[in-house]
CHARMM internal coordinates of N, CA and C (Angstrom, degrees):
IC EDIT
DIST 1 N 1 CA 1.4431
DIST 1 CA 1 C 1.5322
ANGL 1 N 1 CA 1 C 110.10
DIST 1 C 2 N 1.3165
ANGL 1 CA 1 C 2 N 115.23
DIHE 1 N 1 CA 1 C 2 N -38.42
DIST 2 N 2 CA 1.4673
ANGL 1 C 2 N 2 CA 118.88
DIHE 1 CA 1 C 2 N 2 CA 177.90
DIST 2 CA 2 C 1.5222
ANGL 2 N 2 CA 2 C 110.56
DIHE 1 C 2 N 2 CA 2 C -58.49
DIST 2 C 3 N 1.3186
ANGL 2 CA 2 C 3 N 115.57
DIHE 2 N 2 CA 2 C 3 N -41.27
DIST 3 N 3 CA 1.4535
ANGL 2 C 3 N 3 CA 120.72
DIHE 2 CA 2 C 3 N 3 CA -179.44
DIST 3 CA 3 C 1.5312
ANGL 3 N 3 CA 3 C 111.27
DIHE 2 C 3 N 3 CA 3 C -64.15
DIST 3 C 4 N 1.3170
ANGL 3 CA 3 C 4 N 116.43
DIHE 3 N 3 CA 3 C 4 N -42.30
DIST 4 N 4 CA 1.4681
ANGL 3 C 4 N 4 CA 120.51
DIHE 3 CA 3 C 4 N 4 CA 178.97
DIST 4 CA 4 C 1.5242
ANGL 4 N 4 CA 4 C 111.33
DIHE 3 C 4 N 4 CA 4 C -64.99
DIST 4 C 5 N 1.3081
ANGL 4 CA 4 C 5 N 116.74
DIHE 4 N 4 CA 4 C 5 N -41.06
DIST 5 N 5 CA 1.4630
ANGL 4 C 5 N 5 CA 119.79
DIHE 4 CA 4 C 5 N 5 CA 178.99
DIST 5 CA 5 C 1.5341
ANGL 5 N 5 CA 5 C 111.39
DIHE 4 C 5 N 5 CA 5 C -65.67
DIST 5 C 6 N 1.3293
ANGL 5 CA 5 C 6 N 116.61
DIHE 5 N 5 CA 5 C 6 N -34.06
DIST 6 N 6 CA 1.4620
ANGL 5 C 6 N 6 CA 119.76
DIHE 5 CA 5 C 6 N 6 CA 178.45
DIST 6 CA 6 C 1.5259
ANGL 6 N 6 CA 6 C 111.82
DIHE 5 C 6 N 6 CA 6 C -71.71
DIST 6 C 7 N 1.3317
ANGL 6 CA 6 C 7 N 116.70
DIHE 6 N 6 CA 6 C 7 N -31.61
DIST 7 N 7 CA 1.4608
ANGL 6 C 7 N 7 CA 120.61
DIHE 6 CA 6 C 7 N 7 CA 179.97
DIST 7 CA 7 C 1.5297
ANGL 7 N 7 CA 7 C 112.27
DIHE 6 C 7 N 7 CA 7 C -73.43
DIST 7 C 8 N 1.3055
ANGL 7 CA 7 C 8 N 116.76
DIHE 7 N 7 CA 7 C 8 N -28.53
DIST 8 N 8 CA 1.4658
ANGL 7 C 8 N 8 CA 122.07
DIHE 7 CA 7 C 8 N 8 CA -178.03
DIST 8 CA 8 C 1.5288
ANGL 8 N 8 CA 8 C 108.31
DIHE 7 C 8 N 8 CA 8 C -85.09
DIST 8 C 9 N 1.3396
ANGL 8 CA 8 C 9 N 116.64
DIHE 8 N 8 CA 8 C 9 N 103.91
DIST 9 N 9 CA 1.4623
ANGL 8 C 9 N 9 CA 121.74
DIHE 8 CA 8 C 9 N 9 CA -175.58
DIST 9 CA 9 C 1.5284
ANGL 9 N 9 CA 9 C 109.62
DIHE 8 C 9 N 9 CA 9 C -127.38
DIST 9 C 10 N 1.3234
ANGL 9 CA 9 C 10 N 117.85
DIHE 9 N 9 CA 9 C 10 N 81.62
DIST 10 N 10 CA 1.4664
ANGL 9 C 10 N 10 CA 119.69
DIHE 9 CA 9 C 10 N 10 CA 178.21
DIST 10 CA 10 C 1.5330
ANGL 10 N 10 CA 10 C 111.15
DIHE 9 C 10 N 10 CA 10 C -80.13
DIST 10 C 11 N 1.3133
ANGL 10 CA 10 C 11 N 116.25
DIHE 10 N 10 CA 10 C 11 N 150.05
DIST 11 N 11 CA 1.4597
ANGL 10 C 11 N 11 CA 122.06
DIHE 10 CA 10 C 11 N 11 CA 176.55
DIST 11 CA 11 C 1.5377
ANGL 11 N 11 CA 11 C 108.76
DIHE 10 C 11 N 11 CA 11 C -80.94
DIST 11 C 12 N 1.3236
ANGL 11 CA 11 C 12 N 118.41
DIHE 11 N 11 CA 11 C 12 N 124.90
DIST 12 N 12 CA 1.4727
ANGL 11 C 12 N 12 CA 120.58
DIHE 11 CA 11 C 12 N 12 CA -177.98
DIST 12 CA 12 C 1.5245
ANGL 12 N 12 CA 12 C 113.46
DIHE 11 C 12 N 12 CA 12 C -61.10
DIST 12 C 13 N 1.3360
ANGL 12 CA 12 C 13 N 117.28
DIHE 12 N 12 CA 12 C 13 N -34.36
DIST 13 N 13 CA 1.4645
ANGL 12 C 13 N 13 CA 120.55
DIHE 12 CA 12 C 13 N 13 CA -178.37
DIST 13 CA 13 C 1.5296
ANGL 13 N 13 CA 13 C 112.04
DIHE 12 C 13 N 13 CA 13 C -75.55
DIST 13 C 14 N 1.3275
ANGL 13 CA 13 C 14 N 116.83
DIHE 13 N 13 CA 13 C 14 N -38.86
DIST 14 N 14 CA 1.4516
ANGL 13 C 14 N 14 CA 120.87
DIHE 13 CA 13 C 14 N 14 CA -175.52
DIST 14 CA 14 C 1.5298
ANGL 14 N 14 CA 14 C 113.01
DIHE 13 C 14 N 14 CA 14 C -88.99
DIST 14 C 15 N 1.3183
ANGL 14 CA 14 C 15 N 117.17
DIHE 14 N 14 CA 14 C 15 N -31.59
DIST 15 N 15 CA 1.4691
ANGL 14 C 15 N 15 CA 121.98
DIHE 14 CA 14 C 15 N 15 CA -176.08
DIST 15 CA 15 C 1.5275
ANGL 15 N 15 CA 15 C 109.96
DIHE 14 C 15 N 15 CA 15 C -133.01
DIST 15 C 16 N 1.3182
ANGL 15 CA 15 C 16 N 118.09
DIHE 15 N 15 CA 15 C 16 N 71.14
DIST 16 N 16 CA 1.4707
ANGL 15 C 16 N 16 CA 119.86
DIHE 15 CA 15 C 16 N 16 CA -175.55
DIST 16 CA 16 C 1.5340
ANGL 16 N 16 CA 16 C 113.58
DIHE 15 C 16 N 16 CA 16 C -65.57
DIST 16 C 17 N 1.3270
ANGL 16 CA 16 C 17 N 118.24
DIHE 16 N 16 CA 16 C 17 N -32.82
DIST 17 N 17 CA 1.4671
ANGL 16 C 17 N 17 CA 120.11
DIHE 16 CA 16 C 17 N 17 CA -179.98
DIST 17 CA 17 C 1.5336
ANGL 17 N 17 CA 17 C 110.60
DIHE 16 C 17 N 17 CA 17 C -68.00
DIST 17 C 18 N 1.3300
ANGL 17 CA 17 C 18 N 117.11
DIHE 17 N 17 CA 17 C 18 N -44.13
DIST 18 N 18 CA 1.4562
ANGL 17 C 18 N 18 CA 120.43
DIHE 17 CA 17 C 18 N 18 CA 178.64
DIST 18 CA 18 C 1.5274
ANGL 18 N 18 CA 18 C 111.08
DIHE 17 C 18 N 18 CA 18 C -65.81
DIST 18 C 19 N 1.3296
ANGL 18 CA 18 C 19 N 116.50
DIHE 18 N 18 CA 18 C 19 N -36.69
DIST 19 N 19 CA 1.4595
ANGL 18 C 19 N 19 CA 120.53
DIHE 18 CA 18 C 19 N 19 CA 178.94
DIST 19 CA 19 C 1.5305
ANGL 19 N 19 CA 19 C 110.23
DIHE 18 C 19 N 19 CA 19 C -65.40
DIST 19 C 20 N 1.3251
ANGL 19 CA 19 C 20 N 117.21
DIHE 19 N 19 CA 19 C 20 N -42.44
DIST 20 N 20 CA 1.4676
ANGL 19 C 20 N 20 CA 121.35
DIHE 19 CA 19 C 20 N 20 CA 178.40
DIST 20 CA 20 C 1.5283
ANGL 20 N 20 CA 20 C 110.57
DIHE 19 C 20 N 20 CA 20 C -65.76
DIST 20 C 21 N 1.3339
ANGL 20 CA 20 C 21 N 116.32
DIHE 20 N 20 CA 20 C 21 N -39.24
DIST 21 N 21 CA 1.4613
ANGL 20 C 21 N 21 CA 120.58
DIHE 20 CA 20 C 21 N 21 CA 178.12
DIST 21 CA 21 C 1.5243
ANGL 21 N 21 CA 21 C 110.61
DIHE 20 C 21 N 21 CA 21 C -62.39
DIST 21 C 22 N 1.3141
ANGL 21 CA 21 C 22 N 117.34
DIHE 21 N 21 CA 21 C 22 N -45.69
DIST 22 N 22 CA 1.4601
ANGL 21 C 22 N 22 CA 120.26
DIHE 21 CA 21 C 22 N 22 CA -179.77
DIST 22 CA 22 C 1.5222
ANGL 22 N 22 CA 22 C 110.48
DIHE 21 C 22 N 22 CA 22 C -63.14
DIST 22 C 23 N 1.3035
ANGL 22 CA 22 C 23 N 116.96
DIHE 22 N 22 CA 22 C 23 N -41.79
DIST 23 N 23 CA 1.4620
ANGL 22 C 23 N 23 CA 120.53
DIHE 22 CA 22 C 23 N 23 CA -179.92
DIST 23 CA 23 C 1.5325
ANGL 23 N 23 CA 23 C 110.58
DIHE 22 C 23 N 23 CA 23 C -61.38
DIST 23 C 24 N 1.3222
ANGL 23 CA 23 C 24 N 116.67
DIHE 23 N 23 CA 23 C 24 N -43.61
DIST 24 N 24 CA 1.4636
ANGL 23 C 24 N 24 CA 120.64
DIHE 23 CA 23 C 24 N 24 CA -179.83
DIST 24 CA 24 C 1.5287
ANGL 24 N 24 CA 24 C 110.83
DIHE 23 C 24 N 24 CA 24 C -68.18
DIST 24 C 25 N 1.3322
ANGL 24 CA 24 C 25 N 116.77
DIHE 24 N 24 CA 24 C 25 N -41.50
DIST 25 N 25 CA 1.4625
ANGL 24 C 25 N 25 CA 119.80
DIHE 24 CA 24 C 25 N 25 CA 177.75
DIST 25 CA 25 C 1.5242
ANGL 25 N 25 CA 25 C 111.65
DIHE 24 C 25 N 25 CA 25 C -61.02
DIST 25 C 26 N 1.3219
ANGL 25 CA 25 C 26 N 116.68
DIHE 25 N 25 CA 25 C 26 N -40.38
DIST 26 N 26 CA 1.4611
ANGL 25 C 26 N 26 CA 120.07
DIHE 25 CA 25 C 26 N 26 CA 178.04
DIST 26 CA 26 C 1.5210
ANGL 26 N 26 CA 26 C 111.05
DIHE 25 C 26 N 26 CA 26 C -63.94
DIST 26 C 27 N 1.3218
ANGL 26 CA 26 C 27 N 116.82
DIHE 26 N 26 CA 26 C 27 N -42.28
DIST 27 N 27 CA 1.4649
ANGL 26 C 27 N 27 CA 120.11
DIHE 26 CA 26 C 27 N 27 CA 178.58
DIST 27 CA 27 C 1.5267
ANGL 27 N 27 CA 27 C 110.75
DIHE 26 C 27 N 27 CA 27 C -61.52
DIST 27 C 28 N 1.3288
ANGL 27 CA 27 C 28 N 116.49
DIHE 27 N 27 CA 27 C 28 N -46.68
DIST 28 N 28 CA 1.4612
ANGL 27 C 28 N 28 CA 120.36
DIHE 27 CA 27 C 28 N 28 CA -179.28
DIST 28 CA 28 C 1.5212
ANGL 28 N 28 CA 28 C 111.52
DIHE 27 C 28 N 28 CA 28 C -65.37
DIST 28 C 29 N 1.3288
ANGL 28 CA 28 C 29 N 116.60
DIHE 28 N 28 CA 28 C 29 N -40.23
DIST 29 N 29 CA 1.4564
ANGL 28 C 29 N 29 CA 119.57
DIHE 28 CA 28 C 29 N 29 CA -179.46
DIST 29 CA 29 C 1.5254
ANGL 29 N 29 CA 29 C 111.06
DIHE 28 C 29 N 29 CA 29 C -65.00
DIST 29 C 30 N 1.3305
ANGL 29 CA 29 C 30 N 117.16
DIHE 29 N 29 CA 29 C 30 N -42.49
DIST 30 N 30 CA 1.4662
ANGL 29 C 30 N 30 CA 119.88
DIHE 29 CA 29 C 30 N 30 CA 179.64
DIST 30 CA 30 C 1.5282
ANGL 30 N 30 CA 30 C 111.22
DIHE 29 C 30 N 30 CA 30 C -68.37
DIST 30 C 31 N 1.3157
ANGL 30 CA 30 C 31 N 117.15
DIHE 30 N 30 CA 30 C 31 N -30.70
DIST 31 N 31 CA 1.4596
ANGL 30 C 31 N 31 CA 120.76
DIHE 30 CA 30 C 31 N 31 CA -178.67
DIST 31 CA 31 C 1.5310
ANGL 31 N 31 CA 31 C 112.10
DIHE 30 C 31 N 31 CA 31 C -80.88
DIST 31 C 32 N 1.3457
ANGL 31 CA 31 C 32 N 117.75
DIHE 31 N 31 CA 31 C 32 N -43.41
DIST 32 N 32 CA 1.4555
ANGL 31 C 32 N 32 CA 121.38
DIHE 31 CA 31 C 32 N 32 CA -172.82
DIST 32 CA 32 C 1.5286
ANGL 32 N 32 CA 32 C 114.93
DIHE 31 C 32 N 32 CA 32 C -119.78
DIST 32 C 33 N 1.3120
ANGL 32 CA 32 C 33 N 118.39
DIHE 32 N 32 CA 32 C 33 N -2.02
DIST 33 N 33 CA 1.4547
ANGL 32 C 33 N 33 CA 121.68
DIHE 32 CA 32 C 33 N 33 CA -172.28
DIST 33 CA 33 C 1.5151
ANGL 33 N 33 CA 33 C 115.22
DIHE 32 C 33 N 33 CA 33 C -55.58
DIST 33 C 34 N 1.3061
ANGL 33 CA 33 C 34 N 117.80
DIHE 33 N 33 CA 33 C 34 N -38.57
DIST 34 N 34 CA 1.4687
ANGL 33 C 34 N 34 CA 120.19
DIHE 33 CA 33 C 34 N 34 CA -178.01
DIST 34 CA 34 C 1.5257
ANGL 34 N 34 CA 34 C 111.66
DIHE 33 C 34 N 34 CA 34 C -64.36
DIST 34 C 35 N 1.3132
ANGL 34 CA 34 C 35 N 117.87
DIHE 34 N 34 CA 34 C 35 N -28.40
DIST 35 N 35 CA 1.4617
ANGL 34 C 35 N 35 CA 121.02
DIHE 34 CA 34 C 35 N 35 CA -177.90
DIST 35 CA 35 C 1.5291
ANGL 35 N 35 CA 35 C 113.36
DIHE 34 C 35 N 35 CA 35 C -95.62
DIST 35 C 36 N 1.3223
ANGL 35 CA 35 C 36 N 117.95
DIHE 35 N 35 CA 35 C 36 N -11.24
DIST 36 N 36 CA 1.4581
ANGL 35 C 36 N 36 CA 119.89
DIHE 35 CA 35 C 36 N 36 CA -175.68
DIST 36 CA 36 C 1.5217
ANGL 36 N 36 CA 36 C 113.69
DIHE 35 C 36 N 36 CA 36 C -75.72
DIST 36 C 37 N 1.2936
ANGL 36 CA 36 C 37 N 117.56
DIHE 36 N 36 CA 36 C 37 N -37.96
DIST 37 N 37 CA 1.4634
ANGL 36 C 37 N 37 CA 121.17
DIHE 36 CA 36 C 37 N 37 CA -174.31
DIST 37 CA 37 C 1.5264
ANGL 37 N 37 CA 37 C 112.20
DIHE 36 C 37 N 37 CA 37 C -113.93
DIST 37 C 38 N 1.3232
ANGL 37 CA 37 C 38 N 117.59
DIHE 37 N 37 CA 37 C 38 N 30.03
DIST 38 N 38 CA 1.4678
ANGL 37 C 38 N 38 CA 120.63
DIHE 37 CA 37 C 38 N 38 CA -175.95
DIST 38 CA 38 C 1.5292
ANGL 38 N 38 CA 38 C 112.48
DIHE 37 C 38 N 38 CA 38 C -65.83
DIST 38 C 39 N 1.3231
ANGL 38 CA 38 C 39 N 118.21
DIHE 38 N 38 CA 38 C 39 N -24.80
DIST 39 N 39 CA 1.4638
ANGL 38 C 39 N 39 CA 120.07
DIHE 38 CA 38 C 39 N 39 CA -178.12
DIST 39 CA 39 C 1.5271
ANGL 39 N 39 CA 39 C 111.43
DIHE 38 C 39 N 39 CA 39 C -66.90
DIST 39 C 40 N 1.3120
ANGL 39 CA 39 C 40 N 119.14
DIHE 39 N 39 CA 39 C 40 N -19.98
DIST 40 N 40 CA 1.4552
ANGL 39 C 40 N 40 CA 120.99
DIHE 39 CA 39 C 40 N 40 CA 178.62
DIST 40 CA 40 C 1.5249
ANGL 40 N 40 CA 40 C 111.55
DIHE 39 C 40 N 40 CA 40 C -74.25
DIST 40 C 41 N 1.3267
ANGL 40 CA 40 C 41 N 117.60
DIHE 40 N 40 CA 40 C 41 N -15.77
DIST 41 N 41 CA 1.4597
ANGL 40 C 41 N 41 CA 121.74
DIHE 40 CA 40 C 41 N 41 CA -179.11
DIST 41 CA 41 C 1.5204
ANGL 41 N 41 CA 41 C 112.81
DIHE 40 C 41 N 41 CA 41 C -88.31
DIST 41 C 42 N 1.3316
ANGL 41 CA 41 C 42 N 118.48
DIHE 41 N 41 CA 41 C 42 N -9.74
DIST 42 N 42 CA 1.4575
ANGL 41 C 42 N 42 CA 122.17
DIHE 41 CA 41 C 42 N 42 CA -176.29
DIST 42 CA 42 C 1.5318
ANGL 42 N 42 CA 42 C 108.66
DIHE 41 C 42 N 42 CA 42 C -102.56
DIST 42 C 43 N 1.3437
ANGL 42 CA 42 C 43 N 117.42
DIHE 42 N 42 CA 42 C 43 N 115.10
DIST 43 N 43 CA 1.4675
ANGL 42 C 43 N 43 CA 119.91
DIHE 42 CA 42 C 43 N 43 CA -179.01
DIST 43 CA 43 C 1.5285
ANGL 43 N 43 CA 43 C 110.77
DIHE 42 C 43 N 43 CA 43 C -62.57
DIST 43 C 44 N 1.3252
ANGL 43 CA 43 C 44 N 115.32
DIHE 43 N 43 CA 43 C 44 N 136.12
DIST 44 N 44 CA 1.4531
ANGL 43 C 44 N 44 CA 120.86
DIHE 43 CA 43 C 44 N 44 CA 177.29
DIST 44 CA 44 C 1.5104
ANGL 44 N 44 CA 44 C 114.78
DIHE 43 C 44 N 44 CA 44 C 86.29
DIST 44 C 45 N 1.3113
ANGL 44 CA 44 C 45 N 118.82
DIHE 44 N 44 CA 44 C 45 N -15.22
DIST 45 N 45 CA 1.4551
ANGL 44 C 45 N 45 CA 121.69
DIHE 44 CA 44 C 45 N 45 CA 178.98
DIST 45 CA 45 C 1.5220
ANGL 45 N 45 CA 45 C 108.96
DIHE 44 C 45 N 45 CA 45 C -87.31
DIST 45 C 46 N 1.3382
ANGL 45 CA 45 C 46 N 117.49
DIHE 45 N 45 CA 45 C 46 N 122.27
DIST 46 N 46 CA 1.4649
ANGL 45 C 46 N 46 CA 118.84
DIHE 45 CA 45 C 46 N 46 CA -178.73
DIST 46 CA 46 C 1.5348
ANGL 46 N 46 CA 46 C 110.90
DIHE 45 C 46 N 46 CA 46 C -67.54
DIST 46 C 47 N 1.3308
ANGL 46 CA 46 C 47 N 117.24
DIHE 46 N 46 CA 46 C 47 N 149.10
DIST 47 N 47 CA 1.4647
ANGL 46 C 47 N 47 CA 120.50
DIHE 46 CA 46 C 47 N 47 CA -178.74
DIST 47 CA 47 C 1.5257
ANGL 47 N 47 CA 47 C 113.55
DIHE 46 C 47 N 47 CA 47 C -71.72
DIST 47 C 48 N 1.3301
ANGL 47 CA 47 C 48 N 116.89
DIHE 47 N 47 CA 47 C 48 N -14.89
DIST 48 N 48 CA 1.4683
ANGL 47 C 48 N 48 CA 120.07
DIHE 47 CA 47 C 48 N 48 CA 178.80
DIST 48 CA 48 C 1.5213
ANGL 48 N 48 CA 48 C 108.88
DIHE 47 C 48 N 48 CA 48 C -148.12
DIST 48 C 49 N 1.3069
ANGL 48 CA 48 C 49 N 116.19
DIHE 48 N 48 CA 48 C 49 N 176.42
DIST 49 N 49 CA 1.4646
ANGL 48 C 49 N 49 CA 120.17
DIHE 48 CA 48 C 49 N 49 CA -179.60
DIST 49 CA 49 C 1.5296
ANGL 49 N 49 CA 49 C 111.36
DIHE 48 C 49 N 49 CA 49 C -116.13
DIST 49 C 50 N 1.3133
ANGL 49 CA 49 C 50 N 117.50
DIHE 49 N 49 CA 49 C 50 N 31.77
DIST 50 N 50 CA 1.4524
ANGL 49 C 50 N 50 CA 121.49
DIHE 49 CA 49 C 50 N 50 CA -176.87
DIST 50 CA 50 C 1.5350
ANGL 50 N 50 CA 50 C 112.50
DIHE 49 C 50 N 50 CA 50 C -63.81
DIST 50 C 51 N 1.3273
ANGL 50 CA 50 C 51 N 117.58
DIHE 50 N 50 CA 50 C 51 N -38.60
DIST 51 N 51 CA 1.4619
ANGL 50 C 51 N 51 CA 119.92
DIHE 50 CA 50 C 51 N 51 CA 179.50
DIST 51 CA 51 C 1.5327
ANGL 51 N 51 CA 51 C 110.42
DIHE 50 C 51 N 51 CA 51 C -65.89
DIST 51 C 52 N 1.3250
ANGL 51 CA 51 C 52 N 116.57
DIHE 51 N 51 CA 51 C 52 N -40.95
DIST 52 N 52 CA 1.4516
ANGL 51 C 52 N 52 CA 120.06
DIHE 51 CA 51 C 52 N 52 CA 179.04
DIST 52 CA 52 C 1.5281
ANGL 52 N 52 CA 52 C 111.06
DIHE 51 C 52 N 52 CA 52 C -66.68
DIST 52 C 53 N 1.3091
ANGL 52 CA 52 C 53 N 117.09
DIHE 52 N 52 CA 52 C 53 N -40.59
DIST 53 N 53 CA 1.4668
ANGL 52 C 53 N 53 CA 121.10
DIHE 52 CA 52 C 53 N 53 CA 177.23
DIST 53 CA 53 C 1.5189
ANGL 53 N 53 CA 53 C 110.80
DIHE 52 C 53 N 53 CA 53 C -62.70
DIST 53 C 54 N 1.3262
ANGL 53 CA 53 C 54 N 117.33
DIHE 53 N 53 CA 53 C 54 N -39.86
DIST 54 N 54 CA 1.4593
ANGL 53 C 54 N 54 CA 121.14
DIHE 53 CA 53 C 54 N 54 CA 178.63
DIST 54 CA 54 C 1.5258
ANGL 54 N 54 CA 54 C 110.48
DIHE 53 C 54 N 54 CA 54 C -65.18
DIST 54 C 55 N 1.3331
ANGL 54 CA 54 C 55 N 117.15
DIHE 54 N 54 CA 54 C 55 N -39.45
DIST 55 N 55 CA 1.4606
ANGL 54 C 55 N 55 CA 120.72
DIHE 54 CA 54 C 55 N 55 CA 178.25
DIST 55 CA 55 C 1.5274
ANGL 55 N 55 CA 55 C 110.56
DIHE 54 C 55 N 55 CA 55 C -63.22
DIST 55 C 56 N 1.3284
ANGL 55 CA 55 C 56 N 117.62
DIHE 55 N 55 CA 55 C 56 N -46.73
DIST 56 N 56 CA 1.4679
ANGL 55 C 56 N 56 CA 120.50
DIHE 55 CA 55 C 56 N 56 CA 178.78
DIST 56 CA 56 C 1.5201
ANGL 56 N 56 CA 56 C 111.68
DIHE 55 C 56 N 56 CA 56 C -62.80
DIST 56 C 57 N 1.3090
ANGL 56 CA 56 C 57 N 116.91
DIHE 56 N 56 CA 56 C 57 N -38.64
DIST 57 N 57 CA 1.4622
ANGL 56 C 57 N 57 CA 120.84
DIHE 56 CA 56 C 57 N 57 CA 177.88
DIST 57 CA 57 C 1.5210
ANGL 57 N 57 CA 57 C 110.50
DIHE 56 C 57 N 57 CA 57 C -63.87
DIST 57 C 58 N 1.3181
ANGL 57 CA 57 C 58 N 115.88
DIHE 57 N 57 CA 57 C 58 N -42.81
DIST 58 N 58 CA 1.4636
ANGL 57 C 58 N 58 CA 121.10
DIHE 57 CA 57 C 58 N 58 CA 178.79
DIST 58 CA 58 C 1.5370
ANGL 58 N 58 CA 58 C 110.43
DIHE 57 C 58 N 58 CA 58 C -63.30
DIST 58 C 59 N 1.3278
ANGL 58 CA 58 C 59 N 116.86
DIHE 58 N 58 CA 58 C 59 N -44.54
DIST 59 N 59 CA 1.4608
ANGL 58 C 59 N 59 CA 120.86
DIHE 58 CA 58 C 59 N 59 CA 179.68
DIST 59 CA 59 C 1.5306
ANGL 59 N 59 CA 59 C 111.39
DIHE 58 C 59 N 59 CA 59 C -64.35
DIST 59 C 60 N 1.2946
ANGL 59 CA 59 C 60 N 116.51
DIHE 59 N 59 CA 59 C 60 N -37.47
DIST 60 N 60 CA 1.4600
ANGL 59 C 60 N 60 CA 120.95
DIHE 59 CA 59 C 60 N 60 CA -178.99
DIST 60 CA 60 C 1.5330
ANGL 60 N 60 CA 60 C 110.89
DIHE 59 C 60 N 60 CA 60 C -66.22
DIST 60 C 61 N 1.3255
ANGL 60 CA 60 C 61 N 116.43
DIHE 60 N 60 CA 60 C 61 N -36.16
DIST 61 N 61 CA 1.4635
ANGL 60 C 61 N 61 CA 120.66
DIHE 60 CA 60 C 61 N 61 CA -178.95
DIST 61 CA 61 C 1.5238
ANGL 61 N 61 CA 61 C 112.77
DIHE 60 C 61 N 61 CA 61 C -75.25
DIST 61 C 62 N 1.3239
ANGL 61 CA 61 C 62 N 117.84
DIHE 61 N 61 CA 61 C 62 N -21.51
DIST 62 N 62 CA 1.4705
ANGL 61 C 62 N 62 CA 120.27
DIHE 61 CA 61 C 62 N 62 CA -176.25
DIST 62 CA 62 C 1.4721
ANGL 62 N 62 CA 62 C 109.32
DIHE 61 C 62 N 62 CA 62 C -108.10
END
COOR INIT
IC SEED 1 N 1 CA 1 C
IC BUILD
């Protein structure tokens, strides 16, 4: 994520909305980043619950 934030370099004068977005994303990442992607550090734990959501959706329809 740090790499992506460094690659995104909007000009404040020409693109003020993108510049504000990057600034806010950086603040949020520095504040909460360590806790956002913790599931990637646990072996065997999936990064999302999309398969489980699909199963529940399938069960609900049948």
